[in-house]
Every structure is written in structure tokens, then in C-alpha cells.
C-alpha positions as CSV (number, residue, x, y, z in Angstrom):
1,X,11.5,2.0,-5.9
2,X,8.2,3.2,-7.2
3,X,6.2,2.6,-10.3
4,X,4.5,5.5,-12.2
5,X,1.8,5.3,-14.8
6,X,1.7,8.4,-16.9
7,X,-1.4,9.8,-18.6
8,X,-0.9,11.4,-22.0
9,X,-3.7,13.8,-23.0
10,X,-1.8,16.0,-25.3
11,X,-4.4,15.6,-28.1
12,X,-7.2,17.2,-26.1
13,X,-5.3,20.3,-25.0
14,X,-6.3,22.3,-28.0
15,X,-10.0,21.7,-27.3
16,X,-10.2,22.3,-23.6
17,X,-9.1,25.0,-21.1
18,X,-6.2,24.2,-18.9
19,X,-8.5,24.1,-15.9
20,X,-10.9,21.6,-17.4
21,X,-8.1,19.4,-18.5
22,X,-6.8,19.4,-15.0
23,X,-10.2,18.6,-13.5
24,X,-10.6,15.7,-16.1
25,X,-7.1,14.3,-15.4
26,X,-7.6,14.3,-11.7
27,X,-11.0,12.7,-11.9
28,X,-9.7,10.0,-14.3
29,X,-6.5,9.3,-12.4
30,X,-8.5,8.8,-9.2
31,X,-10.9,6.4,-11.0
32,X,-8.0,4.6,-12.5
33,X,-6.4,4.1,-9.1
34,X,-9.7,2.8,-7.7
35,X,-10.1,0.4,-10.5
36,X,-6.5,-0.9,-10.5
37,X,-6.4,-1.5,-6.8
38,X,-8.1,-4.9,-6.9
39,X,-5.4,-6.1,-9.3
40,X,-2.5,-5.0,-7.2
41,X,-0.9,-7.9,-5.2
42,X,-2.0,-7.9,-1.6
43,X,0.0,-10.5,0.4
44,X,3.3,-8.6,0.9
45,X,3.6,-6.9,4.2
46,X,-0.2,-6.9,4.9
47,X,-1.2,-5.1,1.8
48,X,1.4,-2.3,1.9
49,X,1.9,-2.3,-1.8
50,X,-1.8,-1.9,-2.5
51,X,-2.2,0.8,0.1
52,X,0.8,2.8,-1.2
53,X,-1.0,3.7,-4.5
54,X,-1.8,7.3,-4.9
55,X,-2.4,9.9,-7.6
56,X,0.6,12.3,-8.3
57,X,1.2,15.7,-9.8
58,X,-2.3,17.0,-10.5
59,X,-3.5,13.7,-12.1
60,X,-0.4,13.3,-14.3
61,X,0.2,9.8,-13.0
62,X,-0.4,7.1,-10.4
63,X,2.4,5.7,-8.2
64,X,2.8,2.7,-5.9
65,X,5.7,3.4,-3.6
66,X,7.2,0.4,-1.8
67,X,10.6,-1.2,-2.0
68,X,9.3,-4.1,-4.1
69,X,6.7,-2.1,-6.2
70,X,8.8,-2.4,-9.4
71,X,9.4,-6.1,-9.0
72,X,5.8,-6.8,-8.4
73,X,4.7,-4.6,-11.3
74,X,6.9,-6.3,-13.8
75,X,6.7,-9.8,-12.2
76,X,10.4,-10.2,-11.7
77,X,13.2,-8.8,-9.5
78,X,15.8,-9.4,-12.2
79,X,16.7,-12.8,-10.8
80,X,13.4,-14.6,-10.1
81,X,10.1,-14.4,-12.0
82,X,7.0,-14.4,-9.9
83,X,4.6,-17.1,-11.0
84,X,2.0,-17.2,-8.3
85,X,0.2,-14.5,-6.4
86,X,-1.7,-15.4,-3.2
87,X,-4.7,-13.1,-3.9
88,X,-6.8,-14.3,-6.8
89,X,-7.0,-11.9,-9.7
90,X,-3.8,-10.0,-8.8
91,X,-0.4,-10.1,-10.5
92,X,2.0,-8.2,-12.6
93,X,1.0,-5.3,-14.9
94,X,-2.2,-4.5,-13.0
95,X,-2.5,-1.4,-15.2
96,X,-3.1,-3.5,-18.3
97,X,-5.6,-5.8,-16.6
98,X,-7.6,-2.9,-15.4
99,X,-7.3,-1.1,-18.8
100,X,-8.8,-4.0,-20.6
101,X,-11.9,-3.8,-18.4
102,X,-12.3,-0.2,-17.5
103,X,-10.9,2.0,-20.4
104,X,-14.3,3.2,-21.5
105,X,-15.2,4.2,-17.9
106,X,-11.9,6.1,-17.6
107,X,-12.7,8.0,-20.8
108,X,-16.2,8.8,-19.5
109,X,-14.9,10.0,-16.1
110,X,-12.3,12.2,-17.8
111,X,-15.1,13.8,-20.1
112,X,-17.4,14.3,-17.1
113,X,-14.6,15.8,-15.0
114,X,-13.6,18.1,-17.9
115,X,-17.1,19.3,-18.3
116,X,-17.8,17.7,-21.6
């Protein structure tokens, strides 16, 4: 199983060229991946989940691809809810944790990457 986080920039397409949007998306997705990494649980299989994160499809999303990625992301495997994570500051919905801290940075990185 894998988890994907999609980036919706449909509102800016009318203002920028396709190339600049692509450059902005790729820059922003890479920054998002870097910023989210510290919130991704580390203990499982020596950090395999954290290490599996990568940007996909020209910056259209970020994916973590391990067997247990979905369970860790949502904090449950459908039977058991995870309550404790061994690495401080990590846990489920790492995208929301990072977004609360880094959203302004992500917007700035997109703008700079898009040439704004």
C-alpha cells in the first residue's frame, strides 16, 4: 500500500505558463517532502517508511510506499489504533502536522520555483 498527497494548483493555471507551474510544483513538492520527513514514524524496519517518501508525477504528489504506509498514515490498520510512536514528534497524518508549521514556506517555494 502507498499513501499519496495530491497538490491542487488549478487556480493558478490561468496566470502562469505550464512550464512555470511545473517548476513551481516540483520545487514545492520537494520542499514538502523534506519538511514532512521529520514527522514520519521512524521505528518500523529501521526507517523504511521514512526513507520510502518521494515526489511523484512532476510534483503532482508525494508518496510513501511500504506495506504499512497507509496504516501508519491514518493511525490504524482497521483493527488496532496506534497510540504511541517511538520517535518523538512523529505519528499519523504527518502531512497535517507539517502543513500547520510550513504552509507559508511551501507557498513561497512554489512562487520562487514558478518565477513569481
